[in-house]
Structure formats: C-alpha cells, structure tokens
N, CA, C and O of each residue as an XYZ file, in Angstrom:
552
protein
N     105.545    121.664    113.833
C     105.581    121.751    112.355
C     105.158    120.563    111.805
O     105.071    119.504    112.427
N     104.856    120.753    110.480
C     104.556    119.742    109.608
C     105.876    119.203    109.133
O     106.899    119.873    108.992
N     105.730    117.818    108.884
C     106.837    117.013    108.246
C     106.253    116.725    106.875
O     105.076    116.774    106.519
N     107.557    116.353    106.052
C     107.344    115.784    104.724
C     106.340    114.237    104.820
O     105.679    113.763    103.896
N     106.461    113.769    105.995
C     105.740    112.463    106.130
C     104.166    112.705    106.554
O     103.351    111.784    106.603
N     103.861    114.081    106.853
C     102.406    114.378    106.949
C     101.783    114.588    105.706
O     100.568    114.778    105.661
N     102.426    114.577    104.769
C     101.994    114.880    103.404
C     101.559    113.439    102.624
O     102.425    112.607    102.352
N     100.448    113.275    102.364
C     100.082    111.835    101.933
C      99.316    111.773    100.574
O      98.573    112.713    100.294
N      99.441    110.797     99.771
C      98.748    110.593     98.507
C      97.436    110.171     98.848
O      97.266    109.143     99.504
N      96.431    110.926     98.432
C      95.035    110.357     98.817
C      94.270    109.780     97.381
O      94.317    110.416     96.328
N      93.751    108.821     97.489
C      92.944    108.195     96.214
C      91.552    108.931     96.341
O      90.807    108.983     97.320
N      91.409    109.471     95.121
C      90.091    110.292     95.055
C      88.986    109.154     94.525
O      89.297    108.079     94.011
N      87.803    109.569     94.733
C      86.668    108.416     94.007
C      86.492    108.850     92.526
O      86.530    109.997     92.080
N      86.304    107.767     91.909
C      86.240    107.682     90.612
C      84.806    107.101     90.291
O      84.440    106.032     90.778
N      83.992    107.870     89.432
C      82.932    107.398     88.793
C      83.167    107.038     87.479
O      83.242    107.961     86.668
N      83.325    105.698     87.014
C      83.458    105.448     85.571
C      82.361    105.380     84.839
O      81.343    104.916     85.354
N      82.356    105.795     83.606
C      81.303    105.695     82.471
C      81.883    105.541     81.132
O      83.014    105.917     80.826
N      81.082    104.993     80.388
C      81.677    104.741     78.890
C      81.701    106.010     78.278
O      82.362    106.049     77.240
N      81.096    107.186     78.677
C      81.297    108.343     78.122
C      82.202    109.229     78.636
O      82.277    110.395     78.247
N      82.990    108.684     79.606
C      84.052    109.655     80.319
C      83.823    109.404     82.029
O      82.781    109.101     82.610
N      85.045    109.622     82.531
C      84.825    109.312     84.054
C      84.935    110.771     84.770
O      85.328    111.777     84.181
N      84.582    110.734     85.951
C      84.435    111.780     86.884
C      84.919    111.677     88.154
O      84.719    110.579     88.673
N      85.565    112.584     88.894
C      86.094    112.379     90.056
C      85.646    113.702     90.888
O      86.086    114.799     90.542
N      84.943    113.600     91.765
C      84.529    114.545     92.761
C      85.339    114.663     93.924
O      85.739    113.714     94.598
N      85.603    116.068     94.165
C      86.171    116.363     95.531
C      85.428    117.349     96.278
O      85.036    118.425     95.827
N      85.253    116.892     97.512
C      84.374    117.617     98.533
C      84.939    118.030     99.707
O      85.695    117.239    100.272
N      84.704    119.253    100.261
C      85.402    119.776    101.487
C      85.059    118.514    102.529
O      84.029    117.840    102.497
N      85.926    118.395    103.254
C      86.002    117.507    104.684
C      85.678    116.201    104.332
O      85.510    115.500    105.330
N      85.492    115.475    103.007
C      85.101    114.449    102.733
C      86.580    113.781    102.244
O      87.210    113.038    102.997
N      87.013    114.107    101.000
C      88.343    113.487    100.499
C      89.593    114.081    100.959
O      90.683    113.518    100.856
N      89.351    115.573    101.617
C      90.407    116.380    102.051
C      89.941    116.858    103.403
O      88.732    116.931    103.625
N      91.001    117.251    104.497
C      90.558    117.541    105.652
C      90.380    119.119    105.696
O      90.805    119.747    106.666
N      89.744    119.752    104.634
C      89.690    121.230    104.891
C      88.557    121.660    104.061
O      88.054    120.889    103.244
N      88.192    122.700    104.212
C      87.078    123.479    103.522
C      87.726    124.044    102.225
O      88.798    124.640    102.333
N      87.237    123.918    101.205
C      87.683    124.465     99.939
C      87.406    125.970     99.820
O      86.249    126.387     99.873
N      88.510    126.831     99.651
C      88.281    128.238     99.518
C      88.678    128.646     98.053
O      88.148    129.599     97.481
N      89.721    127.797     97.445
C      90.088    128.225     96.107
C      90.652    127.162     95.228
O      91.291    126.193     95.638
N      90.374    127.412     94.034
C      90.793    126.243     92.955
C      91.622    127.124     91.958
O      91.253    128.207     91.504
N      92.886    126.438     91.674
C      93.475    127.044     90.414
C      94.258    125.798     89.864
O      94.418    124.721     90.440
N      94.742    126.204     88.539
C      95.473    125.266     87.911
C      96.589    125.782     86.950
O      96.393    126.814     86.310
N      97.743    125.093     86.838
C      98.758    125.502     86.143
C      98.909    124.844     85.081
O      98.739    123.626     85.130
N      99.293    125.527     83.759
C      99.417    124.635     82.484
C     100.241    125.314     81.487
O     100.693    126.427     81.756
N     100.471    124.782     80.416
C     101.411    125.396     79.392
C     102.806    125.695     80.033
O     103.472    126.684     79.726
N     103.191    124.759     80.945
C     104.356    124.812     81.509
C     105.768    124.483     80.483
O     105.887    123.403     79.905
N     106.504    125.285     80.402
C     107.687    125.035     79.331
C     108.398    123.932     79.862
O     108.284    123.760     81.076
N     109.152    123.099     79.179
C     109.932    121.824     79.676
C     111.072    122.481     80.576
O     111.651    123.495     80.188
N     111.327    121.970     81.593
C     112.552    122.258     82.406
C     112.068    123.427     83.415
O     112.763    123.807     84.357
N     110.867    123.922     83.121
C     110.646    124.988     84.330
C     110.002    124.301     85.600
O     109.291    123.296     85.584
N     110.385    125.033     86.699
C     110.087    124.594     87.958
C     108.849    125.901     88.551
O     108.894    127.122     88.399
N     107.909    125.118     89.183
C     106.815    125.857     89.779
C     106.919    125.821     91.347
O     107.593    124.955     91.905
N     106.315    126.672     91.959
C     106.221    126.657     93.270
C     107.326    127.357     93.747
O     107.575    128.457     93.254
N     108.114    126.840     94.733
C     109.437    127.330     95.424
C     108.892    128.327     96.484
O     109.241    129.496     96.644
N     107.967    127.623     97.169
C     107.579    128.431     98.396
C     106.884    127.533     99.285
O     106.567    126.420     98.864
N     106.569    127.931    100.631
C     105.888    127.314    101.542
C     104.698    128.353    102.132
O     104.803    129.561    101.921
N     103.647    127.845    102.828
C     102.616    128.520    103.248
C     102.406    128.288    104.882
O     102.380    127.207    105.470
N     102.271    129.552    105.411
C     102.026    129.612    106.863
C     100.978    128.836    107.526
O     101.163    128.132    108.519
N      99.744    129.025    106.852
C      98.491    128.269    107.268
C      97.741    127.582    106.169
O      96.852    126.755    106.370
N      98.087    127.911    105.196
C      97.187    127.284    103.843
C      97.564    125.785    103.741
O      98.738    125.414    103.765
N      96.651    125.054    103.641
C      96.660    123.560    103.334
C      96.231    123.478    101.561
O      95.464    124.239    100.971
N      96.892    122.471    101.066
C      96.415    122.197     99.601
C      96.273    120.625     99.338
O      96.778    119.777    100.074
N      95.560    120.359     98.253
C      95.655    119.121     97.611
C      95.898    119.357     96.102
O      95.160    120.089     95.443
N      96.985    118.695     95.571
C      97.667    118.988     94.302
C      97.421    117.705     93.460
O      97.681    116.571     93.864
N      96.948    117.973     92.377
C      96.324    116.842     91.392
C      97.205    117.100     90.002
O      97.526    118.224     89.614
N      97.516    115.937     89.367
C      98.147    116.076     87.954
C      96.743    115.788     87.202
O      96.381    114.634     86.970
N      96.033    116.843     86.865
C      94.754    116.773     86.271
C      95.015    116.131     84.719
O      94.182    115.497     84.072
N      96.370    116.461     84.307
C      96.638    115.771     83.032
C      98.112    115.635     82.963
O      98.874    116.523     83.346
N      98.494    114.511     82.468
C     100.297    114.179     82.335
C     100.634    113.912     83.707
O      99.918    113.345     84.532
N     102.000    114.456     83.902
C     102.613    114.095     85.138
C     103.629    115.078     85.620
O     104.138    115.894     84.852
N     103.906    115.010     86.809
C     105.082    115.964     87.450
C     105.363    115.387     88.834
O     104.715    114.521     89.422
N     106.363    115.981     89.206
C     107.071    115.606     90.700
C     106.845    116.663     91.498
O     106.876    117.801     91.029
N     106.588    116.428     92.810
C     106.606    117.487     93.691
C     107.796    117.088     94.928
O     107.813    116.155     95.731
N     108.539    117.960     94.753
C     109.570    117.938     95.874
C     109.139    118.655     97.127
O     108.760    119.826     97.092
N     109.199    117.949     98.226
C     108.656    118.285     99.501
C     109.632    118.696    100.485
O     110.550    117.886    100.358
N     109.897    119.431    101.301
C     110.940    119.719    102.072
C     110.355    120.434    103.333
O     109.699    121.468    103.202
N     110.586    119.903    104.497
C     110.188    120.538    105.734
C     111.272    121.258    106.592
O     111.069    121.568    107.766
N     112.424    121.501    105.936
C     113.504    122.076    106.554
C     114.598    121.323    107.202
O     115.620    121.808    107.688
N     114.158    119.697    107.135
C     115.042    118.852    107.753
C     115.102    117.866    106.711
O     116.162    117.685    106.113
N     113.931    117.124    106.398
C     113.908    116.127    105.396
C     113.236    116.693    104.190
O     112.453    117.638    104.105
N     113.789    115.787    103.148
C     112.951    116.112    101.802
C     112.538    114.656    101.291
O     113.065    113.585    101.592
N     111.511    114.883    100.484
C     110.851    113.789     99.725
C     110.304    114.170     98.436
O     109.936    115.331     98.258
N     110.213    113.266     97.491
C     109.687    113.499     95.944
C     108.426    112.527     95.947
O     108.434    111.346     96.293
N     107.462    113.187     95.541
C     106.219    112.459     95.046
C     105.802    112.715     93.726
O     105.625    113.851     93.288
N     105.632    111.622     93.051
C     105.376    111.659     91.614
C     103.940    111.536     91.364
O     103.403    110.504     91.768
N     103.088    112.584     90.648
C     101.942    112.534     90.441
C     101.687    112.358     89.097
O     102.203    113.189     88.349
N     100.919    111.355     88.531
C     100.541    111.072     87.087
C      98.952    110.530     86.861
O      98.625    110.086     85.760
N      98.151    110.585     87.794
C      96.902    110.117     87.640
C      95.985    111.074     88.177
O      96.271    111.517     89.289
N      94.836    111.530     87.567
C      93.695    112.565     88.078
C      92.890    112.201     89.052
O      92.078    113.004     89.512
N      92.998    110.905     89.523
C      92.364    110.360     90.721
C      93.101    110.036     91.957
O      92.692    109.285     92.842
N      94.330    110.729     91.937
C      95.219    110.705     93.105
C      95.620    112.218     93.240
O      95.918    112.896     92.256
N      95.606    112.728     94.598
C      95.961    113.999     94.941
C      97.092    113.950     96.056
O      97.193    113.094     96.934
N      97.765    114.837     95.883
C      98.878    114.826     97.042
C      98.416    115.835     98.187
O      98.386    117.023     97.866
N      98.073    115.514     99.410
C      97.591    116.449    100.507
C      98.829    117.113    101.193
O      99.642    116.424    101.809
N      98.933    118.262    101.091
C     100.037    119.053    101.937
C      99.413    119.895    102.845
O      98.634    120.802    102.552
N      99.808    119.544    104.049
C      99.486    120.522    105.267
C     100.420    121.782    105.373
O     101.528    121.646    104.854
N     100.165    122.877    105.913
C     100.931    123.850    105.975
C     102.415    123.715    106.258
O     102.856    122.665    106.726
N     103.145    124.681    106.003
C     104.717    124.692    106.526
C     105.506    123.700    106.000
O     106.360    123.032    106.584
N     105.071    123.641    104.564
C     105.890    122.414    103.749
C     106.598    123.291    102.457
O     105.909    123.811    101.580
N     107.772    123.349    102.485
C     108.321    123.954    101.048
C     107.870    122.974     99.934
O     107.812    121.759    100.127
N     107.594    123.492     98.909
C     107.338    122.655     97.576
C     107.779    123.268     96.299
O     107.584    124.444     95.991
N     108.399    122.361     95.569
C     108.635    122.624     94.219
C     108.005    121.587     93.312
O     107.973    120.379     93.548
N     107.472    122.242     92.171
C     106.762    121.264     91.149
C     107.848    121.223     90.027
O     108.259    122.204     89.408
N     108.266    119.852     89.860
C     109.409    119.886     88.714
C     108.872    118.806     87.782
O     107.809    118.206     87.945
N     109.866    118.608     86.637
C     109.614    117.451     85.646
C     108.353    117.405     85.068
O     107.891    116.265     85.009
N     107.513    118.470     84.535
C     106.286    118.583     84.113
C     106.542    117.673     82.835
O     107.629    117.760     82.263
N     105.584    116.821     82.387
C     105.273    116.160     81.058
C     104.767    117.079     80.296
O     104.137    117.993     80.827
N     104.946    117.031     78.777
C     104.367    117.751     77.993
C     102.775    117.688     78.119
O     102.155    116.624     78.124
N     102.227    118.861     78.215
C     100.855    118.963     78.414
C     100.381    118.807     79.868
O      99.187    118.720     80.152
N     101.298    118.777     80.710
C     100.839    118.557     82.109
C      99.940    119.733     82.543
O     100.122    120.879     82.132
N      99.011    119.399     83.353
C      98.217    120.355     84.125
C      98.108    119.716     85.648
O      97.752    118.605     86.042
N      98.540    120.824     86.286
C      98.517    120.822     88.038
C      97.253    121.506     88.367
O      96.956    122.622     87.941
N      96.527    120.786     89.144
C      95.055    121.267     89.671
C      95.427    121.291     91.090
O      95.786    120.273     91.682
N      95.323    122.754     91.785
C      95.426    122.876     93.227
C      94.291    123.415     93.757
O      93.661    124.381     93.328
N      94.009    122.577     94.941
C      92.570    122.875     95.975
C      93.030    123.507     96.929
O      93.875    122.836     97.521
N      92.850    124.601     97.407
C      93.514    125.383     98.568
C      92.461    125.592     99.530
O      91.297    125.751     99.163
N      92.863    125.602    100.944
C      92.132    125.869    101.918
C      91.744    127.374    102.317
O      90.931    127.697    103.182
N      92.534    128.259    101.465
C      92.173    129.618    101.867
C      92.365    130.401    100.736
O      93.031    129.941     99.809
N      91.846    131.602    100.665
C      91.937    132.384     99.415
C      93.425    132.974     99.446
O      94.123    132.892    100.456
N      93.847    133.565     98.277
C      95.089    134.111     97.947
C      95.251    135.067     99.157
O      94.354    135.795     99.585
N      96.537    134.972     99.666
C      97.145    136.056    100.564
C      98.474    136.000    100.730
O      99.002    135.075    101.347
N      99.228    137.108    100.127
C     100.542    137.167     99.910
C     101.288    136.945    101.378
O     102.397    136.423    101.494
N     100.578    137.377    102.343
C     101.105    137.250    103.593
C     101.468    135.845    104.118
O     102.301    135.628    104.998
N     100.768    134.960    103.493
C     100.871    133.670    103.838
C     101.920    132.858    103.377
O     102.072    131.704    103.780
N     102.673    133.417    102.528
C     103.743    132.881    101.871
C     105.224    132.949    102.448
O     105.711    134.039    102.748
N     105.843    131.904    102.580
C     107.332    131.879    102.670
C     108.003    131.889    101.200
O     108.002    130.851    100.537
N     108.575    133.078    100.704
C     109.183    132.945     99.409
C     110.709    132.881     99.465
O     111.351    132.697     98.431
N     111.298    133.028    100.646
C     112.638    132.864    100.842
C     112.936    131.506    101.593
O     112.530    131.223    102.720
N     113.663    130.770    100.827
C     113.969    129.279    101.709
C     114.807    129.547    102.821
O     114.462    128.927    103.828
N     115.749    130.240    102.948
C     116.370    130.756    104.237
C     115.613    131.221    105.378
O     115.947    130.924    106.524
N     114.702    131.872    105.137
C     113.741    132.351    106.106
C     112.812    131.325    106.341
O     112.403    131.340    107.503
N     112.355    130.470    105.662
C     111.573    129.159    105.857
C     112.354    128.183    106.937
O     111.843    127.764    107.976
N     113.437    127.958    106.571
C     114.382    127.015    107.253
C     114.473    127.627    108.671
O     114.329    126.945    109.685
N     114.700    128.839    108.679
C     115.401    129.395    110.005
C     113.978    129.341    110.874
O     114.071    129.170    112.089
N     112.810    129.469    110.332
C     111.478    129.340    111.032
C     111.148    128.079    111.696
O     110.908    127.971    112.899
N     111.150    127.184    110.884
C     110.853    125.941    111.032
C     111.950    125.261    112.139
O     111.507    124.549    113.041
N     113.281    125.499    112.027
C     114.077    125.070    112.840
C     114.270    125.983    114.223
O     115.270    125.907    114.937
N     113.354    126.689    114.424
C     113.175    127.549    115.711
C     114.264    128.538    115.816
O     114.843    128.676    116.893
N     114.611    129.286    114.709
C     115.706    130.423    114.914
C     117.196    129.763    114.939
O     118.166    130.464    115.225
N     117.319    128.490    114.651
C     118.684    127.850    114.923
C     119.781    128.397    113.854
O     120.945    127.999    113.905
C-alpha cells in the first residue's frame, strides 16, 4: 500500500520570459504516469473542503495554479499536510491515499493531472471503508 511518505513535491520546469512564464508537464518526464485527464477546481468558497476521497488505481499531480491551499494526506495510519502555493511545484500522489484539499486562499485554483479517465468505481468515498481496506480488514 502507498504511504503519505510516497507523496512528493515535484519541482516542475519553468521557462521564464519577460512576457510571462510557462511550465510544461509531460507524461513520464515530470510525472511517473501517462496523462489521461486534466481538470481544475476554482471559485471555492472560504472554509470549504474539496476531495475527501481516495483512489484505488489513479495517480495524480496536484498543482496550485493560482493562490494556495493545503493537501491533507492520509494513508490510514499516518497523516501529513502539504502546503502548495507556487504553480511550478506539484504534489505527486500515488494511489490509495486519502486526500482533503483545505485552506484555499481567495482566488485559489487547483489544477489536477490524472493518470486515468474519470471512473466512479475507482473512488473510496467512505473513509471507514478506506481505512479497513488499507489496514487489511483489521
């Protein structure tokens, strides 16, 4: 099973220009998976939490494209919080990590790059079920 310590902050390449900066993200170069889906979260009201789930197989790279937010990581045993606040840093998340996105700044935008298309069957949305699974039915 994956651990919160398998989640890592990845520094993405930056191409600096007086007319604005650019950060490319390529499959299997900056991230260890092929990109199958990209989506972003925005207009998140103050105090709201996003996420609140884990994935059976999907891997992700989460980027604060604008503003900042925290990612609460939970592997069923250990917890860890990662603060994201730069568009050239991404949080790589392997499968089987419960995540909650919290503390969004005003105007915060969360960009998510995913290894698989959307599939509801890939989600754990019940925390107790997730913990039972990762702890081997204990």
